[in-house]
Backbone as CSV, one residue per row, in Angstrom:
resi,resn,N_x,N_y,N_z,CA_x,CA_y,CA_z,C_x,C_y,C_z
1,UNK,1.290,-0.796,0.294,0.357,-0.191,-0.125,1.055,1.266,-0.073
2,UNK,1.586,1.372,0.622,2.880,2.316,0.959,3.662,2.161,-0.389
3,UNK,3.852,1.329,-0.910,4.704,1.997,-2.461,3.648,2.399,-3.274
4,UNK,2.619,1.940,-3.038,1.876,2.066,-4.163,1.060,4.234,-3.877
5,UNK,1.512,4.181,-3.047,0.643,5.453,-2.216,1.931,6.706,-2.814
6,UNK,3.237,6.322,-2.249,4.572,7.291,-2.712,4.744,7.444,-4.256
7,UNK,4.777,6.007,-5.283,4.894,6.055,-6.036,3.110,6.785,-7.576
8,UNK,2.321,6.426,-6.905,1.450,6.636,-7.913,1.044,7.968,-7.382
9,UNK,1.188,8.665,-6.200,0.658,9.674,-5.684,1.890,10.497,-5.174
10,UNK,2.855,10.616,-5.385,3.690,11.640,-5.128,3.617,12.370,-3.831
11,UNK,2.853,13.470,-5.035,2.681,14.781,-4.159,1.617,14.788,-3.000
12,UNK,1.135,14.065,-3.045,-0.243,13.432,-2.544,0.391,12.663,-0.511
13,UNK,1.312,11.581,-0.762,1.963,10.883,-0.049,2.756,12.326,0.730
14,UNK,3.695,12.840,-0.409,4.767,13.288,0.492,4.102,14.877,1.681
15,UNK,2.662,15.356,0.876,1.702,16.213,2.023,1.172,15.757,3.186
16,UNK,0.993,14.285,3.056,0.554,13.157,4.195,1.637,13.386,4.977
17,UNK,2.552,12.582,4.474,3.948,12.450,5.396,4.849,14.038,6.705
18,UNK,4.464,14.683,5.649,4.690,16.075,5.832,3.968,16.534,7.182
19,UNK,2.462,16.443,6.931,1.615,16.795,7.984,1.844,15.734,9.389
20,UNK,2.729,14.714,8.597,2.136,13.248,9.644,3.756,13.682,10.788
21,UNK,4.579,14.622,10.454,5.852,15.148,10.693,5.689,16.403,11.536
22,UNK,4.310,17.229,11.860,3.901,18.704,12.251,4.321,17.975,13.636
23,UNK,4.781,19.345,14.164,5.176,19.052,15.844,4.220,18.898,16.768
24,UNK,2.875,19.646,16.881,1.847,18.982,17.776,0.666,18.631,16.989
25,UNK,0.887,18.302,15.725,-0.550,17.642,15.483,0.166,16.588,14.388
26,UNK,1.081,15.927,15.015,1.639,14.776,14.068,1.664,13.637,14.610
27,UNK,1.533,12.583,14.277,1.316,11.063,14.469,2.483,9.861,13.338
28,UNK,1.998,8.881,13.483,3.101,8.229,13.092,2.231,7.434,12.132
29,UNK,3.633,7.594,10.891,2.279,7.854,9.673,2.399,6.006,9.065
30,UNK,3.518,5.825,9.775,3.132,3.731,9.521,1.902,3.325,10.361
31,UNK,1.893,3.919,11.462,0.992,3.161,12.403,-0.284,3.504,11.453
32,UNK,-1.032,4.771,11.139,-2.010,5.477,10.667,-1.925,4.456,9.257
33,UNK,-1.226,4.052,8.591,-0.936,3.743,7.371,-1.728,1.976,7.798
34,UNK,-1.364,1.730,8.578,-1.480,-0.320,8.906,-2.886,0.310,9.232
35,UNK,-3.288,1.147,9.895,-4.812,1.399,10.780,-5.684,1.779,9.281
36,UNK,-5.401,2.364,8.752,-6.520,2.521,7.119,-6.462,1.456,6.590
37,UNK,-5.028,0.533,6.196,-5.720,-0.494,5.347,-6.367,-1.424,6.577
38,UNK,-6.220,-1.317,7.490,-7.164,-2.244,8.577,-8.540,-1.973,8.128
39,UNK,-8.566,-0.940,7.756,-10.214,0.248,8.055,-10.896,-0.182,6.709
40,UNK,-9.690,-0.078,5.742,-10.333,-0.530,4.287,-10.690,-1.850,4.432
41,UNK,-9.861,-2.912,4.260,-10.472,-4.464,4.671,-11.624,-4.706,5.221
42,UNK,-11.610,-4.005,6.326,-12.700,-4.454,7.079,-14.342,-3.604,6.720
43,UNK,-14.265,-2.518,5.793,-14.906,-1.995,5.127,-15.953,-2.793,3.852
44,UNK,-14.617,-3.143,3.601,-14.244,-4.301,1.769,-15.909,-5.499,2.615
45,UNK,-14.949,-6.307,3.328,-15.407,-7.861,3.818,-16.854,-7.402,4.473
46,UNK,-17.176,-6.023,5.347,-18.998,-5.934,5.918,-19.723,-5.603,4.719
47,UNK,-19.324,-5.249,3.296,-20.235,-4.283,2.281,-20.131,-3.305,1.894
48,UNK,-19.746,-2.515,3.216,-20.139,-0.924,2.199,-19.068,-0.620,0.543
49,UNK,-17.767,-0.714,1.153,-16.602,-0.857,-0.319,-17.079,-1.361,-1.092
50,UNK,-17.550,-3.097,-1.008,-17.844,-3.818,-1.746,-19.485,-2.956,-2.598
51,UNK,-19.902,-2.288,-2.126,-20.995,-1.530,-2.479,-20.846,-0.499,-3.043
52,UNK,-19.537,-0.415,-2.995,-18.617,0.813,-3.833,-18.654,0.885,-4.613
53,UNK,-17.701,-0.240,-5.248,-17.520,-0.614,-6.380,-18.355,-1.036,-7.210
54,UNK,-19.484,-1.856,-6.794,-20.698,-2.251,-7.327,-21.304,-0.706,-8.386
55,UNK,-20.936,0.393,-7.518,-21.776,1.436,-7.689,-20.863,2.192,-8.775
56,UNK,-19.420,1.889,-8.965,-18.649,2.903,-9.332,-18.328,2.515,-11.158
57,UNK,-18.392,1.322,-10.813,-17.563,0.337,-11.692,-18.601,-0.133,-13.031
58,UNK,-17.601,-0.119,-14.916,-18.723,-0.532,-15.270,-19.729,-1.937,-15.044
59,UNK,-20.644,-2.199,-15.839,-21.325,-3.606,-15.625,-20.261,-4.460,-16.167
60,UNK,-19.324,-4.672,-16.908,-18.941,-5.748,-17.501,-16.872,-5.278,-16.796
61,UNK,-16.862,-4.696,-15.902,-15.864,-4.432,-15.061,-15.659,-5.004,-13.835
62,UNK,-14.291,-5.349,-13.158,-14.220,-6.533,-12.152,-13.385,-5.325,-11.096
63,UNK,-13.919,-4.995,-10.046,-12.776,-4.076,-9.059,-11.259,-4.939,-9.449
64,UNK,-10.615,-4.428,-9.796,-8.499,-5.242,-9.567,-8.091,-4.292,-8.280
65,UNK,-7.047,-4.507,-7.995,-5.876,-4.434,-7.074,-5.875,-3.382,-6.741
66,UNK,-5.883,-2.462,-8.016,-5.780,-1.140,-8.181,-6.684,0.036,-7.611
67,UNK,-7.638,-0.540,-7.878,-9.157,-0.171,-6.930,-9.197,0.042,-5.616
68,UNK,-8.126,-1.020,-4.888,-8.545,-1.152,-4.035,-7.264,-0.224,-3.230
69,UNK,-6.059,0.153,-4.196,-5.000,0.722,-3.995,-5.416,1.988,-4.030
70,UNK,-6.331,2.583,-4.930,-6.601,3.739,-4.980,-7.638,4.165,-3.760
71,UNK,-8.339,3.609,-3.154,-9.448,3.758,-2.255,-8.632,4.108,-0.781
72,UNK,-7.581,3.109,-0.917,-7.154,3.110,0.265,-5.935,4.680,0.210
73,UNK,-5.159,5.283,-1.048,-4.494,6.772,-1.040,-5.914,7.466,-0.162
74,UNK,-7.217,7.003,-1.217,-8.193,8.524,-0.911,-7.986,8.112,0.572
75,UNK,-8.633,7.531,1.626,-8.543,6.780,2.848,-7.821,7.579,3.429
76,UNK,-6.839,7.508,3.278,-5.491,8.255,3.744,-5.399,9.374,3.638
77,UNK,-5.245,9.619,2.744,-5.785,11.340,2.880,-6.980,12.198,3.470
78,UNK,-7.753,11.422,3.178,-9.100,11.592,4.069,-8.836,11.797,5.856
79,UNK,-8.341,10.401,5.852,-8.068,10.832,7.301,-7.047,12.117,7.985
80,UNK,-5.777,11.754,6.837,-5.386,13.098,7.112,-5.841,14.130,7.464
81,UNK,-6.830,14.564,6.755,-7.673,15.971,6.654,-8.514,16.081,8.151
82,UNK,-8.644,14.790,8.028,-9.678,14.733,9.220,-8.982,14.895,10.417
83,UNK,-8.082,14.773,10.795,-6.852,14.503,11.670,-6.266,15.970,12.102
84,UNK,-6.229,16.854,10.765,-5.845,17.824,11.428,-7.152,19.557,11.874
85,UNK,-8.146,18.477,10.650,-9.135,19.459,11.430,-9.864,19.081,13.184
86,UNK,-9.740,17.528,13.559,-9.725,17.740,14.717,-9.026,18.124,15.853
87,UNK,-8.062,18.374,15.018,-7.026,19.225,16.466,-6.556,19.217,17.535
88,UNK,-6.357,17.220,17.438,-6.573,16.318,18.511,-5.263,16.796,19.480
89,UNK,-5.291,16.951,21.047,-4.393,17.611,22.023,-3.154,16.579,21.664
90,UNK,-3.423,15.546,21.620,-1.981,14.774,21.630,-2.144,13.171,20.337
91,UNK,-1.222,12.511,20.163,-0.972,11.426,19.918,-1.785,10.182,19.998
92,UNK,-2.235,10.380,21.894,-3.028,9.318,22.670,-4.949,9.419,22.064
93,UNK,-5.076,10.494,20.830,-6.098,10.729,20.981,-6.437,9.572,19.531
94,UNK,-5.668,9.023,18.889,-5.608,8.505,17.748,-7.085,7.868,17.541
95,UNK,-7.102,6.392,19.268,-8.361,6.159,18.733,-10.303,6.530,18.633
96,UNK,-9.858,7.520,19.351,-11.653,8.300,19.152,-11.428,8.895,18.083
97,UNK,-10.284,9.614,17.308,-10.197,10.129,16.071,-10.441,9.456,15.096
98,UNK,-9.813,8.133,15.058,-9.934,7.539,14.224,-11.175,6.474,13.853
99,UNK,-11.868,5.984,15.235,-13.207,5.770,15.682,-14.379,6.751,14.588
100,UNK,-14.252,8.379,15.026,-15.197,9.390,14.603,-14.357,9.151,12.850
101,UNK,-13.308,8.927,12.565,-13.074,9.108,10.833,-13.780,7.865,10.210
102,UNK,-13.941,6.605,10.927,-14.791,5.404,10.451,-16.177,5.907,10.004
103,UNK,-16.528,6.320,11.367,-18.429,6.513,11.513,-18.513,7.804,10.190
104,UNK,-17.367,8.179,9.886,-18.011,9.864,9.086,-17.732,8.935,7.341
105,UNK,-16.690,8.410,7.512,-16.835,7.727,6.511,-17.867,6.310,6.060
106,UNK,-18.463,5.375,7.269,-19.551,4.910,6.867,-20.442,5.551,6.926
107,UNK,-21.361,6.695,7.428,-21.952,7.721,6.973,-21.950,7.900,4.959
108,UNK,-20.840,8.573,4.131,-20.849,8.672,3.482,-21.204,7.641,2.393
109,UNK,-20.441,6.785,2.694,-20.453,5.187,1.878,-22.268,5.177,2.267
110,UNK,-22.921,5.371,2.931,-24.725,4.936,3.215,-25.506,5.938,2.365
111,UNK,-24.959,7.073,2.443,-25.613,8.189,2.228,-26.232,7.936,0.790
112,UNK,-26.793,7.656,-0.159,-27.442,7.407,-1.421,-27.152,9.054,-1.977
113,UNK,-27.322,9.830,-1.195,-26.877,11.069,-1.553,-25.833,11.740,-2.320
114,UNK,-24.631,10.681,-1.323,-23.384,11.144,-1.709,-23.009,10.456,-2.971
115,UNK,-21.953,11.377,-3.816,-21.396,10.581,-4.789,-20.522,9.343,-4.262
116,UNK,-20.355,8.630,-5.237,-19.102,7.206,-5.014,-17.468,8.011,-4.529
117,UNK,-17.193,7.762,-3.513,-15.549,8.192,-3.313,-14.853,8.023,-4.335
118,UNK,-14.274,9.109,-4.443,-13.532,9.289,-5.792,-12.429,7.703,-5.661
119,UNK,-11.811,7.324,-7.760,-11.004,6.876,-7.609,-9.476,7.135,-8.682
120,UNK,-9.646,7.965,-8.421,-8.530,8.605,-9.042,-8.108,9.818,-7.920
121,UNK,-6.900,10.343,-8.399,-6.545,11.193,-7.515,-6.840,13.301,-7.628
122,UNK,-7.090,12.787,-8.759,-7.705,14.237,-9.172,-8.373,15.175,-8.071
123,UNK,-9.348,13.906,-7.446,-10.604,14.067,-6.497,-9.690,13.989,-5.556
124,UNK,-8.703,14.054,-4.417,-8.399,14.268,-3.271,-6.905,14.479,-3.004
């Protein structure tokens, strides 16, 4: 996941990495990456991301690993922005902020009036 993010979306990956080094709002880039991978897998297995793929791909197209990588990049970038906006006191608030982000992402995925999550970096 990290290698795809860095190679295919280098500017966004650098921006997220830079944010992770912020003196007061920083976080462990690797730990967040692992958590976002887990979140993406959970949402794929439980259904919300599966429905997203069905809604965004052409009828004759099947989801590919690249599609999952793109969603991971979107989720990681979105979490980074969510973290910055939350302005947590310290990294110990990670679990709370991650849970709030998960809930916000689930709400976005379940809202029929919300456009599908982007599958290209032009949208994040």
